VEXMAR-119021 format. One record per residue (C-alpha): y, x, z. Coordinates in steps of 0.001 Angstrom, whole numbers, plus 500000, padded with zeros to 6 digits. Each point is the difference from the previous one (the first is absolute). Example, Ala and Ser with C-alpha at 12.3 -4.5 7.8 and 13.67 -1.06 7.14 Angstrom:
# VEXMAR-119021
495500512300507800 503440501370499340 
END
This chain:
# VEXMAR-119021
485932592542909632 498820500671496428 497479502404498481 502238502982499199 498008501121496958 500496496613498322 503691500821499572 499074502239497058 499578498534496511 497066502232499068 498017498772503023 500641496361499131 499154500604496328 496693501583501024 499072497021502186 500988497558497276 497669501777497544 497132499686502486 500680496275500253 500515499138496337 498120502412497725 496479499002498952 498551503493500469 500451499696503784 498437496546500255 496540501520499576 500205501995503235 497416498867502539 501033499447503640 498728502170502865 497057498469501866 502165499101502984 502043497630497800 497219498270498063 498767497316502395 502881498239501662 502978500683497766 500713498298496668 501974502837498424 498354499901496554 501593502118497293 503024500792502173 498069502651501964 501774502955498308 503391498602501037 498924499565503631 498465503491500170 503132501477498404 502374498277502420 497744501043502886 500269503616498762 503813499785499906 500222498612503548 497614502711501266 502200502618498341 503082498715501821 498165500061503302 498360503415499649 502457501972497833 503258498048500168 501954502250497606 501257499265496486 499533503705499162 496316499630499093 499997496343498921 500388500426496245 497079502438499819 497934497682502198 500577496995497718 499158502094496913 496699500938501629 499351496369500980 500413498990496348 497490502652498993 497502498802502627 500267496320499016 499655500816496272 496993502242500549 497988498012502570 498605496448499950 498471499798503461 502230499026502936 498082502235502431 500505503046497750 503672499131499518 500572499943503757 498371503430500409 502180501308497164 503122498643501718 499034501625503300 499408503300498203 503558499877498612 501443499172503420 498168503037501379 501491502236497301 503511498802500782 499469500530503746 498904503583499266 503298500559498106 502044498280502696 498407502166502722 499940503069497748 496312500583500693 497128500774497665 498213496965498524 496760501316501514 501491499773503492 498316496642500549 500375500100503759 503807500155500007 500389497488497165 497685497467501637 501571500431503438 503434499300498525 498770496825498244 498168498933503161 503180500269502080 502041498089497431 497502497259499180 498004499501503203 501843501430503009 503352498643498771 498518497435497658 499918496220499784 498056496805499795 501283497518497439 500496496259499670 500732498522496557 502312496998500143 502833498081498340 503685500653500630 500155496372501185 498191501150503153 502522502737500718 502254497929502261 496989499050502116 498721503592500109 503449501402500797 500489497491502837 496599499721501665 497809502579498260 496455499435498740 497932497693502170 496246500279500421 499738496296499121 500390498950496376 503420499275498605 500876496321500321 498180497984497347 502281497566498177 499281496309500700 500038499281496264 497136502434499467 498113498452502919 500389496661498251 498491501497496832 496999501319501923 499567496639501732 499959498216496638 497475502426498491 497783499761503085 499625496255499506 497737500606496985 498915503625500376 499080502539502656 502401502428498313 503659500691500659 502528501291497504 502016501948502576 499050501660503242 501686502230502548 498216503091501261 500767501807503203 502637502625499335 498431503378499251 501409503401499102 498585502650497665 500294503751499575 499341499567496256 503344499856498176 498410498394496927 498695497082502082 503451499458501539 501524500045496485 497516497343498898 501082497647502787 503680500854499506 499971499056496319 497982496839500657 501911499000503099 500331497434501540 496493500641501254 498614496568499151 500315500963496320 497797503091500358 497505497793501813 500282497311497327 498947502307497166 496988501045502063 498875496375500145 496923499395497836 501611496906498451 502859502101498616 498605503468499518 497763500336496954 500016502083496838 501435497167497895 503179499712502080 502929502337499386 501173500803503519 502994502111498987 502175496892500375 499762500521503779 501408503526499720 502748498894497619 500868496976502143 499636497871496878 499947496685501815 499570497915496828 496766501890499183 498851499821503616 500562496245499937 497822499718496855 497266502047501670 500085497854503145 499862496788497982 497090501377497988 498207500841503249 500628496565501508 498451498359496928 496654501434501114 500243497967503195 499502496258500448 503518499404501152 502408497173499168 503248500469498107 502262499353502964 498298502754502004 500346502378497050 503690499207499802 500410500627503738 498179503337499791 501896501334496984 503427498852501139 499483501276503555 498992503365498584 503077500124497750 502228499145502971 498612502856502101 499668502586497253 503508499459498660 501273501222503364 498281503352499322 500707500302496276 502809502565500376 498492501979502855 499370503745499706 496728501753500819 500273501947503260 497868502345502041 500547499989503745 498751503292501427 499194500866503601 499301503454501418 496299500738500507 500866501249503472 500754496392501029 496249499344499718 498747503406501189 498773500654496456 502122503109499420 497110502465500012 496646500393498285 496939500935502041 498604502085497151 503192501910499150 498682503355501208 496892499651497835 502208499176497030 502204503048500670 497093502463500104 498390498534496866 499972502601497233 499421497540497175 501610501315496817 501285496512499047 503323499620501788 500402496408498761 496790498896501690 501027501634503280 503407498301499896 498222496712499277 498406500293503453 503532499733501388 501606497505497623 497179497548499330 499989496837502094 498181499990503322 501254496550501016 500319497781496926 500462497089502408 501207500495503579 500279496959502271 503162499820502080 499193499639503701 503633499856501138 503198498819498348 501960502809498316 503627500200501068 502771500208497344 501146503440501180 496598501423498990 500193498670496429 501583501521496875 500132497959496812 499750501312496442 501481497640497403 498414500254496548 501096498767496588 498246496847498811 497028500053497644 502231498582497243 502525502789500492 497288502573499334 499003498067496874 503410499916498340 500712503709500197 502706502367501139 503043498280498471 499503496835502002 498382501609503024 502027499386503146 499493500332503709 502229496964500511 498568496460499972 499866498550496488 499759496235500315 497489497990498013 501781496747499223 497640497041499711 500685496284500179 497484498636502491 500162496546498427 498660501433496729 496884501168501830 499169496986502126 497398497595498628 499528496259500046 497225497533499272 500551499977496223 499686503794499752 496742500010501977 498669497004498033 500739501691496671 498231503108501219 496992497927501043 499957498132496650 499628503268498126 497046500960502186 498346496592499937 500510499637496227 497896503059499394 497280498707502333 499958496539498394 499830501477496528 496852501971500857 498514496932501664 500584497824496908 498467502650497754 496957500105502281 499552496222499893 500329499945496199 497330502683499666 497633497985502208 500577496824497909 499390501924496752 496781501409501451 498758496526500988 500809498565496554 498172502867498265 496890499472502126 500016496290499137 500376500702496283 497153502525500108 497697497448501661 500887497365497412 499330502371497146 
END
């Protein structure tokens, strides 16, 4: 299935603005997304897409969508703080629910109960993944163990471990989340070893542009990996093995689509909130903050204790990151293949050697300058003594 609201040009145009315009790159992420997620200046896009998916789940009618998107634009232009933006979004959802139910906006109890039933009682947990996993999920579901780790990636880790206690790729246990933004993060960076890779301290620093992972720009990713490997005492043949193994595996995912597998909260007995009655009797004037008590994540990471059967899983297929970048004319819900010649990307000894020569040349140059300065200093001291 697809996100219904994304069928409309004005929704896609709005999300593209959030992704590409500089004014939105200054928005700060909510606290829940600061520590573990490398979203950077794409936070407005993720919050906007989250807001669209929430609309489909809670409202589910095109009737109010145009007004909703207009209000979202106003919120994102006016506010710079991700926490405030979320509250503003929830406030707008509350207003639309009041129209849908034909109740007064001050009737907090009825509005909140409706949202609670839609989002919690009949709501979902989410799992961000690649469309390449869909056959496995459709056939056997989501297993509590990690997805099978490719032998070529294991070989990369084995090579790195010979000279370092680090690994470039690792597989976590499979976890779910009730935070749509978190599931979007993993969906756009899927396969999951990529999201883990950019969290690795050897890759993730302020000097590295990590957008290449979202854009699936494998040539740029290759450059970044090679740059990272140059910080390690590792021979050329091992570098070649690591880069070429990575290219082999990643090329198999290059045309995959981001997906969100969603599972009913009732499957985990998480379809109620213990504090719902307290929320309902709260007379706080800020409707957005009350709705936040329903919509904000309670389980940003939920461990799976039993395998999830295919019949309990629905899958949302999303457009790729690049499709959002290029705009409405080229935006499609059908796969758009990225055609790359793998042989152009693979490296050999001469490429690695040339890369190393550039690095070593700079080091030697500084060393020679240092030696010359020492010699000049010695000669000057001798001349001073003689004089």
